[in-house]
N, C-alpha and C positions, 0 to 999 in steps of 0.2 A: 782594169778599167782606167781610163785616163782621168787625171784630177779635174780637167776642164769639164768633163761630163758627169762628174760624180753625183751631183744633186739630181740631174735629169735621169741618170741611170737608176738611181734608187727609186725615184718617183715612178718610172715606167715599170720597174719590178713590182712596186706596190699594186699596180693595176692587175698583175697576174694573180695577186692575192685577192683582189676585189672580185675578179671574174676567173675562177679556176678553169682549166682545160681550154685555154685561149689560143686561137690560131694567130701566129705572128703577122701574117698578111692582113688579117682583119684589124689587129691593133694598129698597125702602121697606117692603114687607110683612115682609121678613126682619128688618130692623133694628127695626121696631116690634112684632114678635112676633105676627103674624097666625097664630094656631095652628090651621092646617088641615093635613091630610095632604099636600095639594098644595104649600103653601108650604114645609113642612118638607122635602119631597122636592126642591123647587127649591134650597133651601139646601144640601142634600147634593150635588146635581148640580153646583152652582156653587162648591163648596168653601167655603161660607160658614156652615156650621152653628155654628161657634164664636162667630158674631156675631148669632145669632138672639135677638131681643128685647133687644138691647143698648141701644137708644135708644127706649124705649117712649113717652117724652114728646115725641118729635120729630113736629111736625105736618106734614101734607102740604104746606102753604104754605111752611114753612121749608125742607123738603127740595127742593121744586121751585125755590125761589129759589136754593138752593145749586147745583143743576144748571145753571140759567140763567147764574149768575155764572161758573161754571167754563167753560161753553161760550163766553161772551164773552171770557174770558181766553185762549181757544184751547187749553185743557187737556183739554177733552172734545169729542168729535165724535159726531154722530148718524150711524149707519151704516145703520139701517133705522128704520121707525116705532117709536119708543119704545126703540130699542136704542142704547146708547152705548158708546164705548170711549175709553181715554186716548190722547191724541195723543203724539207723541214729546216735545213740549214739556211736556205734562202729566206724563209719566213722569219727566222730569228735575226738575220742580218737586217732585214727591212725594219722590223720592230725596234731593234737597237738603234738603228740610224735615226729613225723619226722620234725617238725619245730625246735626242739631242738637237734635232733640226725641225723646223716648222713644216707641218704637213698642210697643204692648201685645201682645207675641208669645205670651203665655200665656193669653189670654182663652178661656174656655169658657162663654159665656153661656147656651147651651142647657142644658148639663148642670148648671151651678151657679147659674143665674139665680134660682131660688126659694130656694136655699140660702144665697147669699152674705151677705145682711144678718143673718138670724137666727143663723147659725153664728158670724159675726164678733162679734156682740154677746154671745153666750154665752161665747166665748173671752175677750173683754175682761172680762166680769163675773166669770167663774171665776178669772181671774188676779188681779183686785183682791181678791176674797174671800179667797183663799189667802194673798195677800201681807199683808193686814191681820190675818188670823188668826195668821200666824207672828209678829207683833209684839203679839199679845194685844189688838188694838184692835177694839172693837165699835162705836165712835162714828165713823161715816164715811158719806158720801153716795154711794150706788151710782152708778157711772159711767153705767150704763144705766137710764133711768127707767121702761122698760117693766116693769110689775108682773108680767106673765105670765112674762117671762124671769127676773126675780128669783126668783119662786116655783119655776120649773123648775130653776134652777141650785142652789137650796138643797136641793131634793129629790135632785138628782144628786150633790151633795157629801156628803149624808148616808151614802151607800154607802161612803164612804172615811173616815168618822169614826174608826174604830178605828186607822187607819194614817195619821192626818192629817199627821204630820211627814214620813213617807216619801212621801206623796202630794205634799206641797208641794215636796220635793226633786225628785221625778219631773217635776213640772210645769216647774220651772226647767230641768231637763235637756232636756225636750222642746222648750222654746222655743229653747234654745241649739242643739240639733241641727237644728231647723227653719231657724233663721237661718243656720247654717253652710252649709246646702245651697241657700240662695237667693242671688240676685245681691245683693251687699252693699248697694247703694243701696235696693233694695226691702225688704230686711230692716230697714234703719235706719228706713225710712218706717213700717213696721208697729210697730217698737219705740217710736217716738216717740208713737204713738197710745195706747199702753198706760198704764193708771193703776194705781198700787200705793201701798204705804205711803210717804208722803213724795214721791210723784211724781204729777203730774196730767198726763194725756195731752194731746197737742197738739190744738187745734181744727182745723177745715178750713182756716181762714185762716192759722193759724200753720204748719200743715203745708206749705201752698203757698209761704209765705215761705221756710221752711227749705229746701225743695226747689228754690227759685228757679223756680217754675212758675206759670203762670196757673191759676186754679181748675179750668177744664175739663180741662186736661192732667193736673193733679194727681189729679182724680177717676178718670181712666182709669188713671193710674199705680198708685193704691191698689187699684183693682179688679183690675188685672193681677197685682199682688203677692199679693192674696188668692187668686186662682185658681191661681197658681203654688204657694202654700202648700197649698191644698186638694188639688191633684194629688199633691204629696209625701206628704201624710197618707194619701190614698186608696191610694197605691201602696206605702206602707211602714207598714202598720198595726202590725206588731210593734215597730217603732221608736218609734211614737207611740201607746201604748195609751190614754192619757187623751184626747188629741185625736181619736183614732179613735173612741172611745166617743161623744164629743160629735158628731163628724161623722156617724156611723151613725144615731144617734137623731134628730138634726135632719134628716138627709136623708130618713128615712122620714116624718117629720111634714110635710115639704114636697114629698112625692110623687116623690122620686128623679128630679127633672128633668122630670117629666111633669105634665100637667094632672090635676086630681083625678079626673075621670071616667075618663080613660085608665088612671090608676093602679089604680082599682077594677077595671076590666076585667082588668088584668094580674094582680090577686090571684086572680080567678076562673080565669084561664088556668093559674096555678101549681097550682091544685087540680084541673086536668085536666077542667074543665067543657067540654062541647061548645059550639061557638060559638052554635048556635041556642038552647041553654038559657041561655047568658049573656044573649043579647038578650031572651029572655022574662023572666028574673029581673029584669033591669035596666030593663025596659020601653023598650028601644031597638030601632031598626030593625037588621036584620042588617048592612046596609051601614055603619051607624055603628060596629058592632063591628069590621068589616073595616078601617075607617079607624083605629080604635084600635090594631089590630095593626100597621098601617103605621107609626104614630107610635112604638110600642114598639120596632119593629125599627130605626128611625132613631136613637132616643135611646140604646138599649142595644146596643152592638156585639156583645154575646154572646147576643142574642136568638136562639132556635133556629128560624130561618126555615123550614128544610126540613120541620119538624114541621107546619107550617100550609099546605104546598103539596102536593097529591096527587102521588105519585111520577111518574105518567104525565105530568102537567102540568109538573112540575119538569124532567123530561128534555126534553120538547118545547121549553120555553122556552129552556133552555140551548143546545140544538142550533141553534135559530133565531137566538139572540143571538150565537152564535159566528160565524155567517155575516155578520150585520149588527148592529153594536153598538147603534145607536139606532133599531131597528125599531119603528114605532108600534104601539100596541095594536090599532088598527083592522085593520091588515094581518094581525096574528096571529090575531085573532078570526075572520077570514075563513077561516083555515086550520084552526082548532080551534073547533068549535061550543061555545057556552056557556063560553068561557074566562073565569074570574073575573078582574076587573080587579085586585083586591087581590093575587092570585097573581102576575100580571104585574109589579106594582110591587115585591112582595117579592123576586122574583128579580133585578130591576134593582138593588135595594138590596144584595142579597147580592153581586152581581158588582162593584158599585162599592166595597164594603168590601174585597173580595179584591184589586181593582186597587190600591186605596190602600195596602194592606198590602204588596203586592209591590213597589210603587214606593218604599216607605220602607226596604226592605231594602238 
């Protein structure tokens, strides 16, 4: 394995440990974010949703070279056509490696993928603006060069103009509370990236040096820290009113973890439009709307699945799946005429969510 890809290589190997008997094509499509209802369901089934679209720039050639190299090392073995699993030696290698290197345990790339960069840039920019304002300084270079973000942040800050001093204090409090609830090393990493009056945030290279990490590991580390921070903000909105405001507005602008088309379908569903009417209004096939519902159910754990499955179908599917967990759609469709595939998939998703919840208790 090349030294350039060392961290990514070990991280990808760790996913074979997380989901044994994994098909390489499935893993590649998950990591690079092939956004189809089928790939998303595979990610859910293999317990890999948090890594969906994590490495969009990874080429097929690079990925296959990684698999070949790991196989030659005796760390991966093929068990069926295109199916691989970690060997005992591979498991030991992964465990040893991540005893000395950071493992990104807080990643939620499916949920925060679209949100990560714009929200972090806005948090950085808002922090700088309030910091400079508190010193009465108007002559400074914005840390974020994106003009659209600069304009957005200025409009957002205008809402707090009458209470500017109080808002500045509140922002300081929120950063402190956020950092206190994070792992210290991750909190320090985010803090060193912030720019304010008399302080210039660290660059990528400087951050990697200070963390004593290679660039690739550092990028995973920062991404992991951001996702940990976003989870804290999302789950404690009352504690972080300013950050929660930034989060909520940016999340909506970036389609709440969905593709734009699926998000639009979701808006129609919230207004209780019938599925056929949504397809007609959006000039989509009804089957495409069904796929959108599957994606909505996978991305949003609170999606009301039962609302979109006829009661008789819902009961039939649950009864059959109690007997055989992984019963194929083809067999079920032989027992129930005109069984909609999307209903079959929705009930599978519902059961997997329930199993995951019960196993975590």
